[in-house]
MARBA-3410 file (N, C-alpha, C, O; in Angstrom, 1 decimal):
61
159.5,8.0,186.5,158.4,7.5,185.1,157.0,7.9,185.6,156.7,7.5,186.7 ~ 156.0,8.6,184.8,154.8,9.1,185.3,153.8,7.8,185.1,153.7,7.0,184.2 ~ 153.1,8.1,186.2,152.0,6.5,186.1,151.0,7.0,187.1,151.3,7.3,188.3 ~ 149.6,7.0,186.6,148.4,7.4,186.5,148.2,7.0,188.0,148.2,5.8,188.4 ~ 147.9,8.2,188.9,147.1,7.8,190.1,146.0,6.7,190.2,146.2,5.7,190.9
144.6,6.9,189.5,144.1,5.8,189.2,143.3,5.6,187.4,143.4,6.2,186.4 ~ 142.8,4.6,187.8,142.6,4.3,186.3,141.4,5.3,185.6,140.4,5.7,186.2 ~ 141.7,5.7,184.2,140.2,6.2,183.5,139.3,5.7,183.3,139.5,4.7,182.5 ~ 138.2,5.9,183.7,136.8,5.6,183.5,136.6,5.7,181.6,137.3,6.2,180.7 ~ 135.3,5.0,181.3,135.2,4.8,180.2,134.7,6.2,180.2,135.3,6.9,179.5
133.6,6.8,181.0,133.0,8.1,180.7,133.8,9.0,180.8,133.3,10.1,180.7 ~ 134.8,9.0,180.9,136.1,10.1,181.2,136.7,10.0,180.3,137.1,11.1,180.0 ~ 137.2,8.9,179.4,137.6,8.5,178.4,137.2,9.5,177.2,137.8,10.3,176.6 ~ 135.7,9.0,177.2,134.8,9.2,176.3,134.3,11.0,176.1,133.6,11.6,175.2 ~ 134.9,11.5,176.9,134.6,13.1,177.3,135.6,13.7,176.8,135.6,14.9,176.4
137.0,12.8,176.9,138.2,13.5,176.2,138.2,13.6,174.6,138.5,14.6,173.9 ~ 137.7,12.0,174.1,137.4,11.9,173.0,136.6,12.5,172.5,136.4,12.2,171.3 ~ 136.0,13.2,172.8,134.7,13.9,171.9,134.5,14.7,171.1,133.4,14.8,170.5 ~ 135.6,15.3,170.9,135.7,16.1,169.4,137.2,15.7,168.5,138.0,16.4,168.0 ~ 137.0,14.4,168.7,137.7,13.6,167.6,137.5,12.9,166.6,138.2,11.9,166.2
136.1,13.8,166.3,135.3,12.6,165.4,135.7,13.2,163.5,136.5,14.1,163.3 ~ 135.2,12.8,162.9,135.8,13.1,161.5,134.2,14.6,161.0,133.1,14.4,161.3 ~ 134.6,15.8,160.4,133.8,15.9,159.6,133.1,16.2,158.6,134.0,15.9,157.7 ~ 132.1,16.5,158.0,131.5,16.1,156.8,132.2,17.2,156.0,132.5,18.3,156.7 ~ 132.6,17.2,154.5,133.3,17.7,153.8,132.2,19.0,153.5,131.0,18.9,153.7
132.8,20.1,152.9,132.1,21.0,152.7,131.8,20.9,151.4,132.2,19.9,150.8 ~ 131.2,21.7,150.8,130.4,21.2,149.5,130.4,23.5,148.8,130.2,24.4,149.5 ~ 130.6,23.6,147.4,130.1,24.7,146.8,129.4,24.3,145.8,128.7,23.3,145.9 ~ 129.3,25.0,144.9,128.5,25.1,143.8,129.5,25.2,142.7,130.5,25.9,143.0 ~ 129.4,24.8,141.5,130.6,25.2,140.2,129.7,26.3,139.4,128.5,26.1,139.1
130.4,27.6,139.0,129.3,28.8,138.7,129.4,28.2,137.1,128.3,28.4,136.6 ~ 130.2,27.7,136.5,130.1,27.2,134.9,128.9,25.9,134.8,128.0,25.9,133.9 ~ 129.2,24.7,136.0,128.3,23.6,135.1,127.4,23.8,136.6,126.5,23.0,136.3 ~ 127.2,24.2,137.5,126.1,23.7,138.5,126.4,22.8,139.7,125.8,22.9,140.8 ~ 127.7,21.7,139.4,128.0,20.7,140.0,128.9,21.0,141.3,129.8,21.8,141.5
128.3,19.9,142.2,129.1,20.2,143.8,130.4,19.9,143.5,130.7,18.9,142.9 ~ 131.5,21.0,144.1,132.4,20.5,144.2,133.2,21.0,145.8,132.7,21.7,146.6 ~ 134.4,20.4,145.9,134.9,20.9,147.5,135.4,22.9,146.4,135.7,23.2,145.3 ~ 135.2,23.5,147.6,135.4,24.9,147.8,137.5,25.2,147.5,138.4,24.6,148.1 ~ 137.5,26.2,146.6,138.6,26.5,146.2,139.2,25.3,145.5,140.4,25.2,145.6
138.5,24.4,144.8,139.3,23.2,143.9,138.9,23.3,142.9,137.8,23.8,142.8 ~ 139.5,22.9,141.8,139.1,22.7,140.1,137.9,22.0,140.1,138.0,20.9,140.4 ~ 136.5,22.3,139.8,135.5,21.5,139.0,135.9,20.5,138.6,136.5,20.7,137.5 ~ 135.8,19.1,139.2,135.6,18.2,138.1,135.1,17.5,137.3,135.5,16.5,136.8 ~ 133.9,18.2,137.2,133.4,18.1,136.3,133.3,18.7,134.3,132.9,18.3,133.2
133.9,19.8,134.9,133.7,21.2,133.9,135.4,21.4,133.5,135.8,21.6,132.4 ~ 136.2,21.3,134.7,137.4,22.1,134.9,137.6,23.1,134.9,138.7,23.4,134.4 ~ 136.8,24.3,135.5,137.2,25.1,135.8,137.3,26.0,136.8,136.4,25.5,137.7 ~ 137.8,26.9,137.3,138.4,27.5,138.7,138.5,28.8,138.3,139.1,29.3,137.4 ~ 137.2,29.4,139.6,136.9,31.1,139.3,136.9,31.5,137.6,137.5,32.4,137.0
135.9,30.7,137.3,135.5,31.9,136.0,136.5,31.2,134.5,136.3,31.4,133.3 ~ 137.4,30.5,135.1,138.0,30.4,133.4,138.4,28.9,133.9,138.5,28.5,135.1 ~ 138.6,28.1,132.5,139.1,27.0,132.0,140.4,27.1,132.5,141.2,27.9,132.1 ~ 140.7,26.0,133.5,142.1,25.2,133.7,142.1,24.0,133.3,143.2,23.7,132.8 ~ 141.3,23.1,133.4,142.0,21.8,132.4,140.7,21.7,131.5,139.6,22.3,131.4
141.4,20.4,130.4,140.2,20.5,129.2,139.5,19.3,129.1,139.8,18.2,128.8 ~ 138.5,19.6,129.5,137.4,18.6,129.6,136.6,18.1,128.5,135.7,17.4,128.7 ~ 136.9,18.6,127.2,135.7,18.7,126.4,135.9,17.2,125.6,135.6,17.3,124.4 ~ 136.4,15.9,126.0,136.3,14.7,125.9,136.9,14.3,125.1,136.8,13.1,124.9 ~ 137.9,14.9,124.2,138.7,14.3,123.2,140.0,13.9,124.0,140.8,14.7,124.4
140.1,12.6,124.0,141.0,11.9,124.7,141.8,10.8,123.8,142.7,10.1,124.3
END
C-alpha cells in the first residue's frame, strides 16, 4: 500500500490546487436583440440563433 514519506504542507497542497478554481462564464452579444448570452447558445430573450428564429418568443402563451 502506498504511504507518503512525509506530511504534505498546506503551502504545497495549495500550490497543487492552484488551478482548481472556477472560471467566469464567457458572454457574447445577441446580433438580433443585443442581449448578453452564452456563445453558441440560443438567445434566452428573443429565441434567435445564428440570425434565425429557433424558439417562438412572441409572448403568446
